[in-house]
N, C-alpha and C positions, 0 to 999 in steps of 0.2 A: 672854730678851727681845730680845737683839740680833739675833735671826734674823727678827723680825717685819718690819722695813723691807725686807729682802731678799724676803720672801714677798709683801709688798704690791707691790713693784716688779715681781716676776715675774708676778703676776696682772694688773697694769696692762699689762704688755708683751704678754701673751697677748690681752687685750681689744683692744689697739691693732692687733695683727696681724689679728684677726678682723674689726675694722671696715674695715681696709684691703682685705681680701679682698671684703667686701660692696660696696665702692665701685668695684669693677672696672667698666670701661666696658661697656655693653651692646652686643651685636652689632647691625649695621644690618639684617641679614636673619636670620630664624629660619624654617627649613624644616619643614613639617609632613608627616610620612610621605613624605619625599623628593619631594613634589609641590609645585610652585609654585602657590600659590593666593592670591587676594586676600582680605583680611579686612575685614568691615564694622566700622566704628568706631562705638560707641554714642554717642548725643548727650549732651553734657555740659550738664546742666540748670542748673549753677551759673554758666554764662557768659551774659552779656547782649550781644547783637549791636548794634553801633553803626556809623554811617557817618561818615567825615570829609567835609569840604566838597569839592565837585567840583574836578577838575583838567581843564584843556583843553590838550591838546598843541598846540603852535604849528602853525597851518596846517590844523587838522582841524576837523570840524564836530560833534564829540561831547564831552560831558562824561563824566568817569569818576569814580565815587564809590568810594573804597576802603572795604571792609567788613571790620571786625574784631570782636573780642570783648574785654570786660573782665569781671573777676570780680564777681559780685553775691551778694546774700543777701536776706533778707526785707525789709531796709530799702531795697532797690532799688539803682539805679546809683550813687547818691551815696556808698555805702559803698566803692566801688572807685576813687574819684577820687584821682589822683596829682598832687600840687602841682607836680611837675617837668614832667610831660607833659600834664596836663589830661586831656581825653578823646581825645587823638590816638592813632590806631592805625597810622599810616603815615608815611613820609618821602618827600619828592619832590626830585629833583635830576637835572639832565642828561637829561631825558626818561625818567626811570626812577622808578617807584613801588616802594618796598620796605617790608617789614614782615613780620609773620606774619598774613596776611590770609585770611579765610574765603572771600571772593568779591570781585568787582568788579561794579558796576552801571553801566550805560551809558544815556545819554539824548542823542538827536539834538537839536541846538540848534534851537529853534523848535517842538519837539513836546513833548507832555506825558508820553508813555510812557517808563517807566524799567524796564529788564529786566536780569536777572543774566547774567553770563558763563557760568555753569554751575549746574546743580542738583545736582551731585555734591558729596560731602564732600571738600574740598580744603584744603591749606595753601599759599597763594601767597606766595613769598618775594620775587620781583621780577617786575615787569611793565615791559618796556622798549619804547618807541616807536622804530622804525627810521627816524629822521629823515633820515639821509643817503640811504637807499633811496627814501624818499618824494620827496625833492628831485630825484633823478635819474630816477625811473621813474613818479612820480605814484601808485605803489601804496603805500597806507598800512597798515602791519602792526605788530603787537605780538608780542613774544617773552616767554615766561613761564618761570620756574623754579618747579616745583610739587612738593610731596609729595602723591601721590594715592592711596596705599595704606599701610596699617599694616604695613610690612615687618618690623618687629622684634616684632610681636605683643604690644605693651604696652597695647592698647586706646585709643590716642590717636595723632593725627597731630601730629608736631613735627619739629624739625630733626634728629632722630636717625633719621628714616626716609629712604628713598632719594629723591633729587631727580630729577625728570624734566623734559623740555623740551617746551613747547607753543607753538603759533603761532595767531594769529587775525588777522582784519581789525581795523582801528581801531575799528569798531563793536562789537567783541566777538563778532561772528558768525563761524561756521566755526572754532570753538575746537577745535584738533586736536592730539593728542599725536603727536610726531614722534620721540621716543626710544623705546627698547625697554624693556618691562617688566623690572624687576629688574636693570637696568643703571644705575649711579649716574652722573649727569651730572658731568663734571669742569669743562668750560668751553665757551664758544662765541664765535664772532665772525662778522662779515659782511664779505665782499669785494665791494664795490659794483661794481667793474669787471666782475665775472662774475655779479652778481646772485645770489650764493650765500651761504647760511648754513652755516658749518662748525661741527662740534661733536665733542667726545670724550666717551666714556663708559668705565666700567670694569665688568667682569663678574666676579662672585665664582666663578671657575672651580674653585677648590679647595673650595668649599662650607663654608668655616669661619665664615661669617656676617659677615666683615669684608672691607674692601677694602684690599689690601696689594700689595707688589711681586711677589707670586707670581701675581697675577691678570692677566687679559687686558684690554688696552686695545682699544677700537674707535674707528674714525674714520669720520665721515659728512659728507656735504654734502647740501644741499637747494636746489633751484632755486626762488627766491622768486617768480619770474614764472610758474611752472607753474600750470595750472588746478587740478591735484590735487597737494597737498603730499605728497611721499613721500621719505624719507631714503634716500640711496644710500650703502652702505658702501664705503669705500676699502680694498680688500684689500691693495694693494701696500705699505701702511704698517705692516702687522702683522708 
């Protein structure tokens, strides 16, 4: 009988190890047949789309409505109400909207028309108004960090997928991807004296599905005043 506690402990230990193995982090990229392909994400019918109240960036003529989702069921949106956050899907501070947003909608002040930033399936994590650029050049722009494809093939867009960098006018028009597909955005900043946006990405060069010290960093800049936005890679930093 004295052997039973040891046996039970051994079984529990094996179960614990098995659970730990199952909880290993998922890779950010899964390659299918060694070909880089975009994957369509099925619509989640359990989510209900809602909008926050509009935001007006100082000195601009547009209202921006953050669009997000909350969980729903047959009882409707009330079933997903959170007493801590209410129905809020975004945060706003220092000319930046953040959250896990499906879209942004824009309305020019004085007009009735409201339109979406994009009709694609996206997860927008940040949308930043370049206030200092606008003050110096009168050009009003927004920069976005976005997950735009299901890179880890789990049939959903979330913060486990690769983040990309986008740019648009303050109106939401000319929404343009400026980073490279399958390169993870690290960070970005603006040098107003040169009217340039600089950013870094990392490429999974060893194709292990993760981004680590063995992978290659890329450095880019973009002329914010150019008629056509196109990132230029800085080769000398590699």
